[in-house]
N, C-alpha and C positions, 0 to 999 in steps of 0.2 A: 346208367352211369352215375346219376345223382344218388341212387339208392346205395351203390357200391361205396361212394365217398362217405355217406352218412354212416355206413357200417364200419368203415376203416378209421374215421376220426376218433371214436371212443377207444378203439384198440391202440391206436398210436399214442393217445394221451396217457393211457395206462402204462404203455411201454416206457415212455419218457418219464413218468412219475417213479417207476421202479428203477430205471437206469438213466438218470439225467446225463446229458452230454457233458463231458469233461468233469464228471463227478469224482470226488475224493473217496473212492470206494474202500481203500485200505486204511486201517487205523493202526499204524505202527506203535510199538511200545518204546518209549525213551528209556535208555539204561541210565536212569538218573543218578545212581550211586557211583557209576563209573565216570560220568561226564563232568567237565569243569567248564570254566569260562574260556579256556584255551581250545585248541583243536584236538579232537580225538578222531582217529581214522584208522584204516587198514585193519579191521577186525578179523580175527581168525581163531576159531575154537580148537581146542585139543580134541583128539579122537573120542575121548570119553565124554566130552561135552561139559566138563566140570571147571574148565579154566578158559578164559578169554584173553588172548594176546592181542595187543593193539599198540599203536604209536600215538604219542601225544607230545605236544610242545609246551606243556604246562610249566616246565622249568626253563624254557628258552629254546634250546635245540630239541629236535625230535628224539625221544628215547622209547624203548619198548617196555611196556607195562603189562602186568598180568592182574586180572580180576578173577575171583573164584566164587563158587557157589556149592551148596551141599548136595544138590540133586540136579539131574539133567533138565528139570523144568523149573527150578528155583530161580530167584533173582540174584544177579551178580552183586557182590559187595564192591567197595572202593578198591581201585587198583593200586598196585605198589610197583616200584621199579623192578624190572626183570633183567634188562641189559641196556647199557648205554656207555658210550665212549665220550670223553671230554673233547670239545671242539669238533664234534661230528654229529650228523643226523643218522638215526637208525629207523628204517621204515619197513613196512610190508612183512611182518613176522609170519612164519608158517611152521608148524610142527609136524614132523614125519619121521617115524622109526627112530625115536629118541634124538633126532637132530632138529636143531632150530635153524631154519632158513630165514634169511633177512637181507636187506640191502643197506649199505652204509656208504657215505661219501668220505670216510676216514682217509686221511692222507698218510700212508705208511712211511713215506720218506719226504722230507722237506723239499727235496729236489723236484718232487712231482706236484707241488702245491698249485701250479698253474694248470694242471690237468685234472683237477678235482672233479669227480663224478661218482654217481652211485653205481656200485658193483654188488653182485650177489655173493654172499658168504654163507657158510654153515658152521655150526659148532655143536658140541656135545658136552653136557654137564659144565664143568668149569674150565675146560680146555679152551685155549685161545681159538677164535674163529679162523677159518681158512677160506680164501677166495676160491671161486669156481671158475677156472680159466676156460672151461668148455663153453660157457655162456657169456662171459664178460667181454666187453669191448670198450673203446674210448667213449662210447655213448653211455647214457643212463640205462640201467636195468633195475626193475623193480617188480614187486608183487608176484612171488612164486606161488603156484598151486600144483600139487602133485595128486593124482587120482589115488583113491584108497588102495588099489592093487599095486601102486607104484610103477605102472607101465607108461604113463604119460606125465609130462611136466610142461606147464605153461608159465610164461612170464611176459612182462612188458618191456619193450625197448623203445627209447626215444630217438627217432630218426629225424632227418631234415624235413620230412613230410609230416611229422607228428608221432604220437605214441602208436606203436604197432604191437599186436599180440603175436607172440612167438610160441612155438612148441618144439619139443624134442622128446626123446625117449626118457623115461623115468629111471630112478635108481635100481628098480627091480626088473629092468628090461635089458640087462647086459651092459648097463652104464650109460651115462648121459652122452649123447652124440651131438654132432653139429646141428644147431637149431635152425628152423625155417619159419617163415611167416605162415600163419593159419590161413590167410587169404582174405581177411577183412580189409576194408579201407582204413586209412590212417585215422586215428581218433578212438577206435574201439580197442580196449585193453582191460587189464585187471580181471581175468577170468576166474570163475569158480564153478565147478561142475557138481551136479547131483550124483549120488552114489553109483547109479548104473551108467554114468558117463555119457548119456545121450542128450542131456540138456545143460546148457551153459548160461550162466548169468555174467554179465560184463558191463563195464562202464563205457559210455559214449557221449558225444556232444549232441546237444539238442537245443536249438534256439538260444545260443550263446551261453549255455550253462551245462553242467554234467547231468546225466540221467542214467538210469539202469535199464539195460536191454536184455533180451533173451534170445538165444539161438538154439537150434536143434539139429540132430543128425539121426539117421536111421540105424547106423551100426558104428561100433568102435572102429576108428580108422577111416570112416566115411567123411564126406564133405559137410561142413557146417552150413546151415541156412543163413541168409542175411539177417543180422540181428534186428529184432522188432522191439521198439520202445514199450515199456510197461507203463502206460499212461495212467492206470489206476493208482500207481504209487507216487508219481510226480506231484509236488506241491507247488502251486503257482507263486507262493510268497517266498520260496527258497531262492535266495540270490545266487548262491554258488551251485545249488542243486544237490542231487544224490550221487554218491560215488562209493567206490571200494566195496562192491557186493561180496558177501561170503555166505555159502550155503553150509549150514551145520551138517554133521556127518549123517544124521538121520534123514536129511533132505526135506524137512518140514518147515524150517524157518530160515528166513533170509536176514542176515545182519548187514548193515550198511552205515555209511556216514552221511550226514545231511545237516544243513543249516536252516531247516524248516522251523516255523514257529513251534514253541513249546519246549525248547531245549534250554541248556544252560548258557549258551553263547558259543560263537565260533562253530566248528563242526562238532556235532554230537553223534554218538553211536545209537542206533535204533535197531529194532527187529520187527519182522512182520511175518505173518503166516503165509507160506507159499501158496496155499489153496486160495488166497484172496488176490493173488497177482494175475490180473487179466491184461492181455495185450491191448 
């Protein structure tokens, strides 16, 4: 027995040296030219990977900005205003089939000012945006994600129990139908899927702050596994945590918002290699 212990101790020491407990294995990249001292959140790349849409409150209310780059692996430059309404917040931009999907708490009629909430809209080019009555309710709806084939649509809805992840058919599956809950407990929301649709990254609550989780399924339409936190990404000094995950169309990089050290202030946008994200 003593011999076995003597043999195991050096091996265990080597294992801990290579993979220390609670190690910060992932070294994300700060999008320093995009970020400001305000909050930047809700990142979403266009399908070609050359433009990054996001929400920022650098001017007070949240507006949608866009940052561009010359190649799919280059650095993004400073963002410029893409869309915003006076006296309203715009959040959760997502681009699909020439349409911009986003949420706004714009009050279209002064008579409805006491019922102000986030609803999902979509717009094309310079045409005024239109609400989506198929998914909107008196509750808040945020953060649309549509799979590349357009068959599935995910979004978040704030219920009395907390944020819930909702799903429905996408615009290429015969039209958007009545949404339903994915089946996760309250608190898991803001989904983004890899291109094959079998792995999902989403936001959840962990020890009093937000964190990024991962869920998987065996086939399209199948049940999702219980989300597992990506501990290798979480930073112990981030007071608000990590949120708003978005997987780029190639599926190799995760974009997210965080107030971890090394940023400009508030929530900053970061990216990390998916290959480094260990549960």
